[in-house]
N, C-alpha and C positions, 0 to 999 in steps of 0.2 A: 248236473246238466246246465244250471244257470251259469256256472263258471265257464263251461265250454262255450256256451252261446255268447257270453260276454267277451271271451277271448277272441272268438272268430269274428266278432263285430268290429275288432280293431284291425288296422292295417298290418301291424306286426303279427297278429294271430293268423290273418289270411296268408301272409308270406310264409309263416311256419308250416301251415297246412300245405301250401304249394311245395315247400321244401321236402316234406315227408313223402308226399305223393310222387314228387320228382325223383327222389332217391329210390322209391319202389320201382319206377320205370327204368332207372339206370341199372338196378339189380336184374330186372327182367331182360334188358338188353344184353347184359353180360352172360346170363345163363342161356338165353336164346342163341346168342352167337356161338357159345361153346358147343351147344348141341348141334347147330347147323354146320359146324366145322367137321362133322362126321362125313360130309360130302367128299372131303379129301381122301377118305378111305374107299371111295367109289360109290356107285349107285346102290348096291346091296347094303352097304354100311349105313347109308342115308335112310333107306327104307326101314332097316332094323331099328334105327334111332326113333323114327316116327312111330313105329309099332310099339316100342317100349313106352313112349310118351303117352300114347292113347290107351295103353294098358293100365295107366294110373286111374282111369275111370273117374269116379266122383272127386278124387283129389285134384285132377286136372280141371274139372268143371269148376270147382271151388276157386282154384287159382285164376281161372278165366273171369269169373264173376268179380273177384277181388280187383283184378286189373281193370275191368270195365268200370267199376265204381271209382277207382283211383283216377281213371282217365276223365270221367265226368266231373269229379271234384276238382281236379287239376285245371281243366279247361274253364269251368265256371268261375273258379277263384281267379284265374288269370284275366278273364274278361272283366270281372268286377274291379280288380286292381288297376287294370289298364284305364278304365273310364274314370276311376277315382283319381288317378294320377293326372289324367287330362283335365279334370275339373279343378285340380289344385292350382294354386297360384303359380305362374310360370317362372319360378325361381329354381335354378338348378341346385341340387344338393351337393355338398362337398363330397369328393370322391376319395375313398381310402385306397391309395395306390398299392398298399401291401396286399390288397384283396383282389387284384386283377385290373383295377382301373376301368376306364371306358375303352371298350374294344368294339370291333365290328360285330362280334358275337353278342355282346351285351346290348348294343344299340338296336339290333335287329331281332331280339328275342320274340316280341309279339308276332312278328311276321314269319319268322322261321317256324315258330310254334304252330301258327295257322296252316302253313304249308305241310308240316309234318302230320298234323291232324287230317288234312285232306288226303295225304298219301296213305295213312292208316286205313281210311275208309275205302279208298280205291284198291289197296292191297288185299284187304279182307274180302271185298266184293268180288275181286278177280279170282282169287283162289277158291272162294266158296262156290263160285259158279262152276269151276272145273272139278272140284272135289266131289260134286254130286255123283259123278260116274266113276268113283274110286273102285267099284266092283270090277271094272274092266281094265283100269290102269292104276299102277302104284304111285306113290307120292313123287318118286323121282321122275316118272314119265309125265306126270302132271306139271311138275316144275319145268321140265323141258318144253312142254307145250306153251306154258305161260310166258317164259322168258324168250321163246322163239318169236314172240310178237315184238317187232322193232320199236313201236311206239311205247309199249309198256316197259321195255328194257331201258329206253332212254329216261322215261319217267322215274324208274326205280333207281338208276345210277345217279341222276341229279338229286333225287330225294335223299340218298345216302350222304351226299355232300352237305346238303342243307341240315340233315340230322346231326352231322358232325359239328357244325357251327352251333347248333342249339345245345348239344351236349357239352361242348367246350365251356360255355358260360354257365350252363345249368348245374354242373357238378360242383364247381367251387362256390357258386352262389348259394346252393343248398347247404353246404357245410358252413358257410358264413352265417346263414340265417339261423341255423340250429345252435349257434354259439361257438363255432370253431374259429371265429375271427380273431386270430392272434398273430402278431408279426412273426412269431417263431414258426408257425405251422402253415399260414396261408401261402407263402411262396412255394412250398412243396405241393400243397393242394392245387395251386394254380398250374404248376408243371404237370401234375398228375392228370388234371382235367384235359390238358392239351394232348397228352399221350393217349388217354382213354378215348378222346374224340377221334383221334387219328385211327386207332385200332377199330373203333366202331365203323367209321366210314369205309376204311379199306377192307375190313373183315367182311361186312355185309355186302359191300360193293363187289367183292371178288366172287361171291357165291354164284350169281348167274353166269359169270364168265367161265367158271369151273364146270358148272352144270352143262352149259352149251358145248364145252370142249369134250365132254364125255359122251355126248349123245351119239 
């Protein structure tokens, strides 16, 4: 326990914790997107997927608790590191160009992260409000009702673009932090992060458009 506390008290330890929790979220995004792709099979297929997911019962609850804890840890660690960096002497660190360099995504990480967090809160609150009456409407009908709100639809689509930028830097940064920072591998990981970010942004962004087209 002492070793853990000592590690987390260092900047490197906090960054490693952020990397691990970040990779958990990237795994969640991938599996969540794959599941939601069932909408391309039509409304019934989407409903069937949701029913199979909820049939997991306690396993699903455990996964939700794990992700909630990871989110809290990720956000708190990010806030601590942000203020620690602000308090440090204003001398820029040397940049390893093989690991992605300075990009728009890397420079805006604290802000895109904050916006993504805000979206998660809005997204959960919006769907939770509508899912209360799931006894009279299935999940597809609820999704249609939610995405039929123009303001929410715009917020959702813009948020997916922001999420893409956050994921683009987060993926290669996480691998770099956990020790994959090697000239041989980082160029590939950097390209992979771009591809994954585009897939996440377009994949999730297309969902409400497909749902509305099927209503």
